[in-house]
TORFIKE-183442 format. One line per 3 residues: number of its first residue (from 0); for each residue y, x, z of N, C-alpha, C. Coordinates in steps of 0.001 Angstrom, whole numbers, padded with zeros to 6 digits. Layout:
<pts>
NUM	Y:X:Z:Y:X:Z:Y:X:Z  ...
</pts>
This chain:
<pts>
0	-023952:043278:022624:-024782:044024:021673:-026136:043342:021527  -026577:043097:020297:-027826:042387:020039:-028983:043361:019989  -030081:042956:020596:-031244:043837:020683:-032195:043597:019496
3	-031777:044033:018312:-032697:044188:017190:-033264:042944:016562  -032681:041762:016793:-033181:040604:016022:-031991:039814:015489  -032184:039142:014398:-031100:038376:013786:-031595:037036:013309
6	-030672:036270:012735:-031022:034934:012264:-030938:034898:010744  -031926:034299:010144:-031908:034082:008704:-031645:032619:008417  -030755:032380:007466:-030462:031001:007097:-031597:030443:006274
9	-032112:029322:006724:-033207:028694:005983:-032627:027793:004913  -033180:027846:003731:-032714:027037:002613:-033688:025898:002424  -033177:024685:002634:-034043:023520:002518:-033932:022934:001119
12	-035045:022688:000524:-035048:022086:-000804:-034644:020629:-000700  -033816:020173:-001619:-033400:018772:-001569:-034588:017831:-001743  -034580:016791:-000911:-035686:015831:-000953:-035226:014593:-001705
15	-035978:014234:-002705:-035650:013029:-003457:-036126:011809:-002682  -035211:010838:-002531:-035550:009636:-001783:-035577:008455:-002729  -036648:007769:-002686:-036773:006572:-003506:-036348:005371:-002678
18	-035281:004721:-003136:-034731:003606:-002372:-035419:002305:-002745  -035786:001551:-001697:-036413:000243:-001893:-035549:-000803:-001188  -035126:-001806:-001926:-034300:-002860:-001331:-035107:-003697:-000347
21	-034469:-003990:000781:-035122:-004802:001798:-034109:-005775:002380  -034349:-007058:002150:-033435:-008076:002650:-033730:-008383:004116  -032677:-008333:004930:-032819:-008639:006350:-031649:-009508:006779
24	-031769:-010100:007950:-030651:-010853:008522:-029939:-009968:009537  -028752:-010382:009917:-027981:-009610:010891:-028709:-009539:012226  -029482:-010578:012542:-030232:-010618:013808:-031368:-009590:013822
27	-031777:-009122:012638:-032864:-008134:012567:-032380:-006723:012886  -031074:-006496:012770:-030532:-005129:012879:-030832:-004482:014238  -030628:-005161:015376:-030929:-004510:016664:-032381:-004043:016761
30	-033312:-004863:016271:-034735:-004471:016309:-034972:-003253:015424  -034363:-003249:014237:-034537:-002113:013317:-033964:-000844:013938  -032793:-000974:014553:-032187:000185:015222:-033097:000691:016331
33	-033641:-000220:017105:-034531:000154:018208:-035769:000876:017680  -036339:000332:016607:-037534:000954:016028:-037216:002336:015473  -036100:002432:014748:-035709:003728:014178:-035384:004737:015275
36	-034751:004259:016341:-034405:005145:017451:-035657:005687:018128  -036613:004788:018365:-037871:005228:018986:-038607:006213:018079  -038599:005920:016767:-039270:006806:015813:-038604:008178:015808
39	-037268:008197:015772:-036556:009475:015789:-036816:010250:017086  -036824:009530:018185:-037096:010174:019468:-038498:010760:019482  -039471:009989:018985:-040861:010454:018941:-040997:011680:018048
42	-040354:011634:016871:-040411:012767:015946:-039743:013999:016541  -038600:013782:017148:-037860:014907:017739:-038662:015552:018867  -039206:014726:019750:-040001:015254:020860:-041239:015979:020341
45	-041874:015430:019295:-043076:016060:018739:-042751:017459:018201  -041657:017568:017459:-041273:018863:016887:-040860:019845:017977  -040131:019335:019005:-039706:020232:020090:-040908:020681:020922
48	-041877:019779:021123:-043099:020164:021844:-043819:021288:021112  -043885:021168:019789:-044529:022220:018993:-043802:023542:019167  -042464:023490:019093:-041662:024703:019276:-041812:025238:020694
51	-041878:024332:021665:-042075:024758:023055:-043402:025450:023213  -044476:024859:022634:-045815:025447:022751:-045916:026781:022030  -045142:026940:020939:-045120:028227:020237:-044342:029282:021020
54	-043414:028796:021849:-042559:029712:022606:-043189:030105:023944  -043996:029216:024514:-044574:029466:025843:-045350:030774:025928  -046242:031109:024946:-046966:032378:025033:-046033:033584:024990
57	-044915:033427:024248:-043971:034543:024150:-043264:034764:025482  -042974:033649:026187:-042400:033748:027531:-043397:034451:028469  -044663:034032:028366:-045696:034668:029197:-045781:036156:028889
60	-045746:036496:027586:-045796:037911:027197:-044611:038666:027772  -043439:038004:027765:-042235:038651:028283:-042385:038948:029771  -042952:037989:030507:-043169:038220:031933:-044201:039334:032152
63	-045243:039374:031294:-046270:040436:031413:-045674:041798:031111  -044799:041828:030098:-044141:043099:029785:-043352:043595:030975  -042697:042654:031674:-041924:043034:032863:-042828:043640:033926
66	-044046:043031:034110:-044979:043540:035129:-045465:044938:034755  -045859:045087:033475:-046380:046385:033012:-045286:047437:033047  -044070:047055:032600:-042959:047998:032560:-042611:048482:033964
69	-042750:047587:034927:-042427:047972:036302:-043359:049077:036807  -044620:049044:036361:-045608:050034:036814:-045543:051320:035999  -044935:051274:034834:-044853:052435:033942:-043670:053303:034352
72	-043940:054616:034670:-042835:055492:035084:-042103:056112:033893  -042561:055779:032680:-041938:056234:031433:-041833:057766:031355  -042689:058430:032134:-042754:059905:032132:-041395:060545:032393
75	-040711:059970:033348:-039372:060496:033661:-039433:061864:034328  -040634:062240:034839:-040738:063547:035487:-040575:064671:034480  -040799:064359:033198:-040750:065406:032166:-039370:065560:031550
78	-038406:064742:032014:-037076:064822:031389:-036040:065276:032409  -034864:065510:031910:-033772:065983:032751:-033541:065016:033918  -033265:065607:035100:-033126:064818:036320:-032032:063743:036195
81	-030871:064120:035633:-029752:063171:035491:-030093:062072:034483  -030768:062463:033426:-031181:061470:032418:-032239:060552:033003  -033138:061107:033840:-034193:060301:034462:-033590:059198:035327
84	-032483:059526:036008:-031817:058513:036843:-031319:057350:035984  -030739:057665:034821:-030226:056631:033907:-031359:055764:033392  -032486:056426:033040:-033637:055693:032492:-034216:054749:033552
87	-034390:055260:034760:-034971:054440:035826:-034059:053250:036153  -032738:053524:036200:-031802:052438:036498:-031802:051382:035385  -031843:051821:034141:-031878:050886:033017:-033153:050079:033016
90	-034267:050760:033268:-035560:050061:033324:-035544:048997:034417  -034970:049336:035575:-034957:048395:036694:-034088:047172:036381  -032986:047379:035654:-032124:046239:035272:-032893:045260:034385
93	-033677:045806:033435:-034472:044956:032547:-035515:044195:033360  -036196:044900:034272:-037233:044262:035094:-036628:043175:035979  -035468:043441:036589:-034822:042477:037476:-034480:041184:036731
96	-033945:041309:035517:-033593:040118:034732:-034837:039333:034371  -035895:040024:033967:-037136:039326:033598:-037720:038609:034803  -037746:039298:035946:-038299:038689:037160:-037483:037468:037610
99	-036161:037604:037521:-035291:036560:038045:-035159:035361:037091  -035040:035632:035821:-034636:034565:034888:-035742:034068:033969  -036786:034837:033769:-037834:034395:032840:-038905:033654:033622
102	-039033:032361:033365:-040006:031505:034045:-040859:030791:033011  -041957:030276:033465:-042820:029492:032573:-042079:028243:032119  -042309:027804:030890:-041594:026665:030320:-042125:025354:030877
105	-041174:024400:031081:-041563:023072:031564:-042240:022301:030439  -043037:021305:030819:-043643:020424:029836:-042597:019414:029345  -042766:018983:028117:-041793:018087:027501:-042387:016690:027329
108	-041718:015698:027939:-042159:014318:027724:-040990:013389:027406  -039750:013840:027680:-038563:013023:027397:-037488:013895:026754  -036458:013234:026224:-035324:013959:025637:-034601:014768:026701
111	-034518:014239:027918:-033884:014995:029009:-034641:016284:029279  -036011:016220:029233:-036810:017440:029391:-036467:018433:028292  -036299:017919:027060:-035994:018784:025916:-034633:019454:026096
114	-033675:018702:026656:-032341:019270:026895:-032411:020377:027961  -033225:020152:028992:-033388:021179:030026:-034036:022425:029435  -035035:022226:028586:-035697:023349:027920:-034701:024118:027056
117	-033898:023383:026298:-032901:023998:025420:-031933:024859:026226  -031449:024317:027335:-030522:025058:028187:-031195:026312:028769  -032440:026133:029239:-033163:027247:029851:-033368:028382:028845
120	-033815:028047:027640:-034069:029076:026623:-032776:029791:026227  -031699:029052:026101:-030415:029680:025762:-029997:030677:026830  -030176:030284:028107:-029812:031168:029203:-030693:032420:029230
123	-032010:032205:029065:-032953:033342:029070:-032619:034321:027951  -032435:033790:026735:-032154:034658:025591:-030840:035405:025763  -029869:034726:026347:-028573:035385:026555:-028695:036517:027564
126	-029342:036226:028704:-029413:037243:029765:-030330:038404:029379  -031490:038055:028805:-032404:039124:028387:-031786:039911:027241  -031163:039198:026298:-030522:039886:025170:-029415:040804:025635
129	-028611:040321:026629:-027515:041147:027138:-028039:042423:027800  -029055:042276:028654:-029551:043456:029373:-030246:044427:028420  -030987:043888:027455:-031640:044766:026481:-030614:045422:025557
132	-029532:044704:025289:-028469:045281:024482:-027812:046451:025193  -027610:046290:026500:-026998:047383:027263:-027942:048576:027399  -029257:048288:027477:-030240:049348:027684:-031045:049641:026414
135	-030493:049388:025278:-031242:049516:024025:-031749:050946:023785  -030940:051939:024138:-031373:053332:023922:-032524:053703:024852  -032418:053215:026116:-033499:053500:027077:-034812:052919:026574
138	-034764:051650:026111:-035985:050977:025660:-036516:051608:024385  -035674:051838:023413:-036122:052359:022112:-036571:053819:022176  -036017:054582:023119:-036389:056013:023185:-037492:056265:024201
141	-037355:055680:025408:-038290:056002:026473:-039347:054920:026698  -039126:053718:026114:-040143:052658:026248:-040432:052096:024863  -040630:053003:023930:-040787:052606:022532:-041954:051655:022331
144	-043020:051817:023127:-044194:050960:022945:-043910:049500:023313  -042816:049253:024106:-042437:047872:024436:-041391:047309:023462  -040656:048214:022809:-039510:047805:021997:-039906:046867:020865
147	-040939:047240:020103:-041320:046407:018950:-041788:045026:019389  -042592:045015:020473:-043089:043719:020957:-041933:042843:021445  -040982:043459:022191:-039817:042707:022654:-039001:042182:021474
150	-038799:043043:020480:-038013:042645:019309:-038656:041473:018590  -039974:041564:018339:-040685:040494:017618:-040672:039193:018422  -040991:039330:019722:-041045:038132:020566:-039681:037431:020655
153	-038655:038222:020921:-037330:037646:021090:-036788:037051:019786  -037162:037649:018666:-036730:037099:017373:-037312:035707:017169  -038607:035572:017462:-039255:034260:017304:-038692:033270:018320
156	-038535:033725:019566:-037973:032851:020603:-036571:032370:020212  -035777:033290:019666:-034423:032930:019258:-034436:031872:018153  -035339:032053:017174:-035456:031071:016091:-035916:029721:016633
159	-036912:029773:017529:-037408:028530:018119:-036311:027818:018913  -035550:028593:019697:-034464:028022:020496:-033395:027406:019596  -033061:028106:018510:-032059:027585:017569:-032542:026282:016944
162	-033830:026222:016613:-034379:025000:016016:-034398:023842:017020  -034701:024154:018281:-034666:023107:019323:-033249:022554:019466  -032270:023479:019505:-030872:023047:019612:-030476:022193:018412
165	-030941:022622:017228:-030611:021872:016015:-031230:020477:016055  -032476:020387:016503:-033152:019082:016592:-032438:018162:017574  -032045:018713:018730:-031335:017899:019724:-029963:017455:019212
168	-029289:018347:018497:-027990:017990:017939:-028138:016888:016899  -029167:017002:016064:-029416:015992:015046:-029786:014657:015697  -030586:014736:016772:-030968:013514:017486:-029741:012852:018108
171	-028857:013676:018707:-027635:013132:019316:-026759:012471:018257  -026666:013099:017083:-025891:012527:015988:-026473:011188:015555  -027812:011138:015499:-028486:009892:015130:-028191:008799:016143
174	-028303:009144:017435:-028031:008164:018482:-026581:007695:018442  -025680:008627:018109:-024269:008268:018004:-024054:007244:016888  -024768:007454:015783:-024674:006501:014667:-025245:005146:015068
177	-026362:005165:015802:-026946:003910:016279:-025966:003194:017215  -025304:003974:018068:-024304:003382:018975:-023158:002749:018180  -022748:003434:017107:-021686:002892:016261:-022113:001564:015636
180	-023381:001508:015193:-023891:000266:014603:-023897:-000848:015642  -024330:-000508:016868:-024332:-001519:017945:-022916:-002012:018241  -021960:-001088:018213:-020569:-001478:018426:-020092:-002406:017304
183	-020524:-002100:016087:-020164:-002962:014948:-020771:-004352:015104  -022008:-004395:015605:-022660:-005689:015833:-021888:-006495:016882  -021435:-005789:017928:-020645:-006470:018959:-019314:-006959:018387
186	-018739:-006136:017499:-017473:-006541:016877:-017677:-007785:016009  -018787:-007808:015258:-019093:-008989:014432:-019292:-010208:015316  -020003:-010010:016420:-020226:-011112:017362:-018892:-011647:017881
189	-018007:-010729:018243:-016690:-011127:018742:-015880:-011830:017657  -015952:-011304:016425:-015218:-011915:015316:-015754:-013313:015016  -017084:-013460:015058:-017676:-014785:014823:-017225:-015786:015877
192	-017172:-015326:017135:-016721:-016214:018199:-015252:-016590:018006  -014450:-015584:017607:-013043:-015861:017317:-012913:-016855:016173  -013796:-016694:015189:-013788:-017601:014041:-014057:-019033:014503
195	-015054:-019180:015370:-015397:-020508:015896:-014222:-021082:016690  -013656:-020237:017577:-012551:-020699:018431:-011332:-021094:017598  -010995:-020248:016622:-009810:-020528:015805:-010032:-021738:014901
198	-011252:-021874:014399:-011560:-023044:013567:-011443:-024325:014379  -011979:-024300:015602:-011897:-025463:016483:-010441:-025769:016829  -009684:-024722:017112:-008268:-024905:017440:-007521:-025505:016243
201	-007864:-025044:015050:-007198:-025560:013858:-007545:-027035:013626  -008798:-027402:013918:-009198:-028813:013805:-008364:-029668:014748  -008161:-029148:015974:-007341:-029879:016944:-005895:-030010:016449
204	-005374:-028926:015868:-004007:-028966:015347:-003889:-029981:014213  -004881:-029983:013326:-004851:-030915:012199:-004958:-032368:012671  -005765:-032580:013700:-005866:-033935:014270:-004529:-034375:014859
207	-003891:-033435:015587:-002572:-033745:016140:-001551:-033961:015032  -001670:-033129:013989:-000766:-033264:012840:-000907:-034654:012218  -002146:-035093:012062:-002402:-036415:011491:-001818:-037507:012382
210	-001962:-037312:013704:-001418:-038285:014652:000096:-038371:014533  000753:-037198:014444:002205:-037176:014268:002606:-037803:012932  001803:-037533:011920:002083:-038084:010597:002035:-039612:010627
213	001025:-040146:011278:000902:-041600:011396:002061:-042183:012203  002432:-041469:013271:003541:-041931:014097:004850:-041899:013309  005027:-040854:012506:006236:-040751:011690:006309:-041874:010661
216	005157:-042212:010097:005111:-043317:009126:005542:-044622:009792  005028:-044840:011007:005384:-046045:011750:006876:-046066:012081  007402:-044905:012537:008824:-044820:012857:009686:-045050:011614
219	009286:-044442:010507:010044:-044591:009266:010043:-046043:008798  008921:-046709:008950:008841:-048135:008577:009795:-048974:009422  009838:-048642:010730:010747:-049373:011620:012197:-049122:011242
222	012507:-047860:010928:013877:-047503:010523:014227:-048188:009202  013297:-048177:008249:013538:-048823:006948:013752:-050331:007117  013009:-050912:008027:013145:-052351:008283:014545:-052672:008806
225	015029:-051811:009701:016387:-051998:010225:017422:-051820:009121  017217:-050755:008313:018171:-050456:007239:018253:-051585:006213  017184:-052325:006059:017166:-053407:005056:017695:-054738:005601
228	018006:-054775:006894:018477:-056030:007511:019940:-056290:007151  020338:-057589:007156:021720:-057984:006867:022671:-057448:007920  022206:-057435:009157:023039:-056949:010256:023407:-055480:010057
231	022428:-054690:009600:022693:-053262:009397:023639:-053047:008214  023484:-053877:007192:024386:-053777:006044:025829:-054028:006486  026024:-055040:007363:027360:-055307:007903:027841:-054111:008723
234	026917:-053526:009470:027242:-052353:010297:027718:-051196:009426  026991:-050944:008341:027352:-049833:007448:028701:-050101:006790  028909:-051374:006363:030176:-051726:005714:031350:-051530:006679
237	031162:-051961:007911:032230:-051802:008906:032448:-050333:009250  031380:-049583:009290:031492:-048139:009597:032287:-047441:008504  032021:-047793:007257:032778:-047210:006145:034252:-047608:006227
240	034481:-048890:006582:035863:-049381:006717:036588:-048634:007837  035857:-048387:008937:036457:-047669:010065:036779:-046220:009678  035869:-045597:008943:036104:-044219:008498:037345:-044143:007610
243	037513:-045140:006753:038703:-045175:005904:039957:-045398:006745  039813:-046281:007740:040965:-046605:008587:041443:-045402:009391  040504:-044566:009828:040891:-043402:010652:041779:-042430:009883
246	041814:-042563:008547:042702:-041696:007764:044162:-042003:008071  044428:-043261:008498:045809:-043639:008832:046327:-042853:010028  045426:-042454:010897:045859:-041706:012086:046553:-040410:011684
249	045993:-039738:010670:046583:-038469:010227:047995:-038681:009695  048203:-039802:008961:049532:-040075:008409:050534:-040319:009539  050127:-041166:010515:051019:-041460:011639:051288:-040197:012448
252	050237:-039435:012688:050368:-038210:013504:051283:-037211:012809  051150:-037066:011501:052000:-036122:010761:053468:-036555:010836  053696:-037859:010730:055070:-038379:010807:055677:-038088:012178
255	054914:-038338:013227:055401:-038092:014597:055596:-036593:014843  054630:-035791:014427:054732:-034331:014623:055956:-033782:013916  056228:-034283:012712:057390:-033809:011946:058689:-034078:012707
258	058772:-035263:013305:059985:-035615:014037:060115:-034783:015314  059052:-034655:016063:059135:-033933:017351:059232:-032420:017158  058845:-031936:015962:059021:-030504:015674:060504:-030149:015653
261	061315:-031116:015238:062763:-030882:015176:063353:-030568:016547  062726:-031128:017601:063274:-030899:018950:062285:-030096:019815  061379:-029392:019166:060367:-028654:019921:060963:-027547:020774
264	062069:-026920:020284:062681:-025809:021038:063265:-026298:022353  064126:-027326:022332:064660:-027796:023632:063578:-028423:024511  062577:-029073:023889:061470:-029611:024684:060749:-028504:025444
267	060505:-027411:024742:059822:-026288:025364:060629:-025666:026478  061939:-025488:026234:062789:-024882:027250:062910:-025799:028473  062965:-027088:028223:063102:-028041:029317:061827:-028078:030180
270	060687:-027861:029564:059424:-027894:030316:059319:-026750:031309  060057:-025645:031035:060024:-024496:031944:061050:-024619:033068  062138:-025335:032775:063239:-025320:033744:063382:-026621:034533
273	062693:-027659:034144:062882:-028961:034779:062114:-029086:036078  062593:-030000:036929:061885:-030306:038170:061533:-031777:038160  060501:-032127:037409:060070:-033512:037247:058932:-033816:038195
276	058695:-035142:038370:057519:-035488:039173:056257:-035221:038345  055111:-035390:039003:053845:-035020:038375:053586:-035784:037089  053807:-037106:037105:053543:-037917:035912:054434:-037509:034751
279	055717:-037296:035056:056646:-036898:034002:056316:-035518:033432  055858:-034618:034309:055456:-033288:033834:054280:-033391:032871  053333:-034278:033205:052178:-034466:032324:052599:-035042:030979
282	053551:-036020:031015:054048:-036619:029775:054773:-035571:028937  055638:-034764:029614:056382:-033712:028919:055436:-032708:028269  054390:-032293:029012:053413:-031336:028473:052706:-031903:027248
285	052404:-033215:027291:051728:-033849:026156:052675:-033966:024968  053943:-034251:025222:054924:-034314:024139:055035:-032979:023406  054974:-031879:024173:055073:-030544:023579:053833:-030232:022740
288	052647:-030591:023254:051397:-030184:022607:050851:-031211:021606  050942:-032496:021938:050397:-033534:021057:051150:-034846:021292  052335:-034989:020659:053171:-036173:020914:052480:-037492:020570
291	051572:-037487:019604:050862:-038716:019230:050171:-039330:020444  049544:-038501:021250:048809:-038980:022421:049753:-039535:023488  050963:-038974:023547:051912:-039384:024603:052610:-040701:024291
294	052607:-041097:023011:053398:-042255:022603:052643:-043559:022822  052648:-044003:024087:052068:-045293:024461:053140:-046075:025207  053053:-047397:025192:054129:-048222:025771:054479:-047857:027210
297	053513:-047545:028036:053792:-047267:029456:054597:-045989:029646  054641:-045140:028626:055372:-043867:028746:056777:-043960:028169  057115:-045112:027601:058410:-045221:026883:059590:-044829:027758
300	059717:-045451:028924:060863:-045191:029796:060917:-043727:030223  059759:-043150:030571:059723:-041741:031010:060142:-040814:029878  059725:-041143:028646:060091:-040295:027506:061601:-040362:027272
303	062185:-041567:027393:063638:-041708:027235:064365:-040872:028285  063893:-040928:029538:064506:-040134:030618:064459:-038650:030275  063287:-038206:029798:063135:-036786:029455:064092:-036400:028337
306	064178:-037221:027276:065049:-036899:026154:066511:-036898:026575  066912:-037828:027452:068299:-037878:027937:068613:-036678:028810  067653:-036264:029624:067856:-035065:030455:068021:-033827:029589
309	067255:-033790:028500:067406:-032662:027566:068805:-032707:026943  069233:-033941:026585:070576:-034077:025997:071629:-033533:026977  071525:-033917:028243:072478:-033452:029254:072414:-031924:029391
312	071194:-031387:029364:071039:-029940:029495:071678:-029196:028343  071580:-029772:027132:072191:-029128:025967:073715:-029195:026079  074195:-030376:026488:075643:-030563:026603:076236:-029656:027679
315	075487:-029462:028774:075999:-028620:029868:075773:-027143:029627  074945:-026827:028645:074669:-025417:028338:073478:-024841:029081  072842:-025635:029952:071669:-025112:030676:070448:-024961:029758
318	070461:-025707:028633:069427:-025532:027610:070116:-025068:026348  069862:-023824:025966:070563:-023253:024822:069848:-023587:023522  070641:-023913:022500:070115:-024171:021157:071037:-023509:020152
321	070569:-023305:018948:071380:-022630:017928:072536:-023529:017466  072208:-024817:017227:073220:-025746:016712:073208:-026972:017611  074214:-027045:018490:074245:-028112:019488:074343:-029485:018840
324	075274:-029646:017923:075488:-030949:017299:074250:-031418:016543  073664:-030517:015820:072466:-030877:015036:071328:-031290:015959  071146:-030546:017044:070057:-030839:017975:070277:-032167:018662
327	071541:-032428:019068:071845:-033709:019700:071591:-034861:018729  071930:-034633:017454:071689:-035654:016431:070187:-035908:016273  069382:-034835:016334:067922:-034968:016200:067321:-035669:017421
330	067915:-035446:018581:067468:-036142:019773:067726:-037640:019629  068941:-037974:019119:069285:-039390:018898:068322:-040014:017890  068061:-039261:016844:067133:-039727:015803:065740:-039984:016373
333	065304:-039098:017258:063985:-039222:017876:063930:-040439:018785  065019:-040629:019579:065054:-041776:020482:065021:-043092:019695  065750:-043116:018583:065792:-044328:017769:064447:-044608:017094
336	063680:-043524:016792:062375:-043682:016135:061263:-043971:017135  061569:-043783:018419:060524:-043819:019446:059815:-045169:019497  060573:-046224:019471:059954:-047549:019565:059033:-047813:018374
339	059476:-047436:017183:058645:-047627:015988:057380:-046798:016045  057514:-045555:016533:056338:-044689:016660:055317:-045299:017623  055779:-045771:018744:054872:-046331:019756:054162:-047565:019202
342	054908:-048386:018452:054273:-049557:017857:053197:-049164:016847  053476:-048131:016035:052486:-047669:015062:051245:-047126:015765  051475:-046327:016814:050341:-045745:017554:049540:-046847:018237
345	050239:-047798:018871:049550:-048886:019565:048794:-049758:018579  049460:-050062:017429:048807:-050888:016415:047546:-050214:015887  047670:-048899:015651:046492:-048163:015165:045383:-048181:016220
348	045736:-047877:017477:044737:-047797:018546:044064:-049143:018777  044880:-050230:018754:044298:-051553:018976:043311:-051911:017876  043711:-051661:016629:042822:-051974:015496:041565:-051101:015537
351	041763:-049808:015829:040625:-048884:015866:039631:-049306:016956  040149:-049593:018141:039277:-049985:019260:038547:-051291:018970  039255:-052201:018324:038630:-053484:017980:037496:-053285:016984
354	037761:-052468:015963:036729:-052196:014961:035560:-051421:015593  035888:-050513:016506:034854:-049716:017167:033954:-050622:018014  034571:-051561:018718:033793:-052499:019532:032890:-053367:018660
357	033478:-053838:017528:032670:-054642:016606:031506:-053831:016047  031783:-052531:015770:030737:-051658:015224:029618:-051466:016247  029993:-051250:017508:028985:-051081:018569:028159:-052352:018751
360	028814:-053494:018530:028101:-054769:018669:027084:-054944:017547  027489:-054544:016342:026605:-054688:015181:025484:-053643:015138  025727:-052492:015767:024749:-051393:015663:023415:-051794:016293
363	022287:-051624:015549:020962:-051950:016109:020708:-051143:017382  020275:-051815:018409:020124:-051185:019724:019156:-050004:019725  018052:-050140:018974:017014:-049097:019036:017058:-048120:017858
366	018074:-048222:016995:018110:-047345:015816:018243:-045870:016208  019165:-045594:017112:019359:-044193:017542:018091:-043626:018155  017449:-044439:018989:016202:-043991:019626:015128:-043711:018581
369	015034:-044619:017594:014034:-044435:016529:014319:-043172:015719  015581:-042974:015391:015953:-041795:014590:015717:-040504:015370  016032:-040508:016663:015795:-039321:017500:014302:-039023:017614
372	013520:-040074:017825:012068:-039891:017915:011490:-039385:016599  012014:-039913:015501:011547:-039472:014182:011855:-037987:013975  013055:-037575:014369:013464:-036171:014221:012592:-035247:015080
375	012389:-035619:016352:011546:-034813:017247:010119:-034748:016732  009636:-035924:016292:008269:-036002:015793:008085:-035133:014554  009085:-035145:013697:009036:-034362:012467:009058:-032865:012775
378	009877:-032468:013757:009924:-031060:014171:008582:-030608:014739  007981:-031474:015544:006665:-031158:016120:005616:-031029:015016  005707:-031899:014036:004762:-031866:012917:004912:-030565:012123
381	006145:-030142:011878:006388:-028887:011161:005884:-027691:011964  006070:-027756:013277:005590:-026677:014153:004064:-026571:014093  003386:-027717:014105:001916:-027720:013991:001465:-027144:012653
384	002218:-027449:011599:001872:-026927:010272:001953:-025402:010254  003006:-024865:010858:003166:-023412:010922:002031:-022760:011712  001666:-023378:012841:000585:-022844:013670:-000752:-022900:012921
387	-000970:-023992:012216:-002211:-024134:011448:-002276:-023092:010341  -001165:-022865:009647:-001136:-021855:008583:-001423:-020464:009140  -000859:-020179:010327:-001098:-018871:010964:-002578:-018707:011324
390	-003180:-019776:011862:-004609:-019730:012212:-005479:-019538:010971  -005151:-020243:009912:-005924:-020118:008665:-005841:-018688:008109  -004670:-018079:008254:-004509:-016686:007817:-005399:-015755:008643
393	-005451:-015990:009959:-006297:-015173:010835:-007776:-015400:010522  -008145:-016645:010224:-009540:-016952:009865:-009914:-016250:008557  -009003:-016254:007586:-009253:-015555:006314:-009441:-014060:006540
396	-008651:-013515:007461:-008765:-012083:007774:-010144:-011777:008374  -010615:-012665:009263:-011947:-012496:009851:-013019:-012582:008758  -012859:-013554:007859:-013840:-013756:006780:-013932:-012542:005849
399	-012833:-011828:005708:-012851:-010635:004848:-013308:-009389:005607  -013107:-009391:006927:-013445:-008200:007722:-014946:-008105:007996  -015598:-009248:008270:-017030:-009227:008602:-017874:-008614:007482
402	-017680:-008999:006206:-018467:-008362:005132:-018245:-006848:005046  -017027:-006402:005344:-016750:-004961:005328:-017584:-004239:006390  -017638:-004824:007588:-018414:-004212:008675:-019904:-004227:008323
405	-020378:-005334:007759:-021791:-005439:007366:-022129:-004368:006336  -021221:-004136:005387:-021436:-003089:004370:-021538:-001712:005027  -020704:-001458:006039:-020770:-000177:006768:-022112:-000037:007485
408	-022595:-001121:008081:-023896:-001087:008762:-025005:-000775:007758  -024968:-001407:006594:-025982:-001152:005550:-025986:000316:005162  -024792:000900:005000:-024686:002313:004615:-025237:003228:005708
411	-024969:002908:006956:-025460:003745:008051:-026978:003632:008194  -027526:002438:008011:-028983:002274:008084:-029677:003058:006982  -029030:003160:005837:-029623:003884:004697:-029835:005364:005025
414	-029067:005881:006008:-029206:007293:006386:-030554:007582:007032  -031206:006549:007572:-032408:006771:008376:-033678:006195:007748  -033559:005665:006564:-034731:005019:005983:-034673:005075:004472
417	-035842:005073:003859:-035916:005002:002390:-035582:003600:001891  -035567:002651:002801:-035269:001269:002419:-033752:001084:002316  -033344:000384:001288:-031935:000014:001139:-031798:-001391:001737
420	-031259:-001426:002974:-031151:-002696:003678:-030005:-003534:003101  -030328:-004785:002795:-029327:-005745:002347:-029252:-006865:003373  -028122:-006933:004082:-028002:-007899:005187:-027421:-009200:004645
423	-028160:-010259:004876:-027719:-011575:004419:-026984:-012288:005541
</pts>
């Protein structure tokens, strides 16, 4: 319950501010903030001191009222005994709060002093207001001569306390804005350092890129020199001839595969049921999977043995086939073709190996090394390009972010001064 005083909202007339442009550097901002902060602190303390000095006599009056009220019996002897008890008890509660909680105000020299004053006044007004609210009838009826003075004093004290709180809140808001500006300055400092670091790193990357570029030019010249030599031309011609020659392998292989496909069933069955030595088993396995590879002169006798054993197995019935006569005929056909197949395979292999050896002899010794180095060097160069592009993108981002932060600082400074700061 409030003891007879209230708050009126003050209406402040809008103040027209004339803006004056003022060019400053970024290095000037900390000094300007410091000056503005000191000015705001000085103004705030000056206004709070005035409010404190206006409030101090009211505090003294409040303490005097407590002393006088304590000595005043409020003529309780003339009223009902039970009512007199209530009046005396209520009066004593008011006196106890005043004695305990109402003290002389501290002097103000710092913002911390102002905060202590603000807290003290809030506590005093709350406790005195609460006790007077509870005892409002006692005071207004039996201590009427104190009621008006208490009401007037507390109303002014309440307004003064509210204004002190408002000034401190405004000062804290101002300091918070100054802190934000300082943080922005630190961010700009950090961004500038990042800009320097990234620019330096990019210079190093570009230098390395140039080095790789020069090395690649040298490697390419060496490769071109080799490519233009007569020896390399012979190498390329022989390589093309060898590539054409390798097509013959497919023709020979297809011919051999076609023939051995005819006897693939008995070959397969024989591979599961035969008890051959290790070498023959390997030859048999190769005949089943890739007869071209098995057809070499040293395997001729073993292959004949295997085919004859298959023939015996078919004749005896241990190897079953759909058409015995046809299969035996195909075995005979295969045996008769075997020598020709081996000669074709050997002739192809001998020619291929000879051409391959000639090709290796003609091939420039350092060409592969040069080409590998060129490829690695080129990959490294591309990697440096990607890294440089990424750094340039980050540098562009910094270049666009710093002006944005500077604009925010200019706007915040405008809140505290008639000058429109333009930071160069």
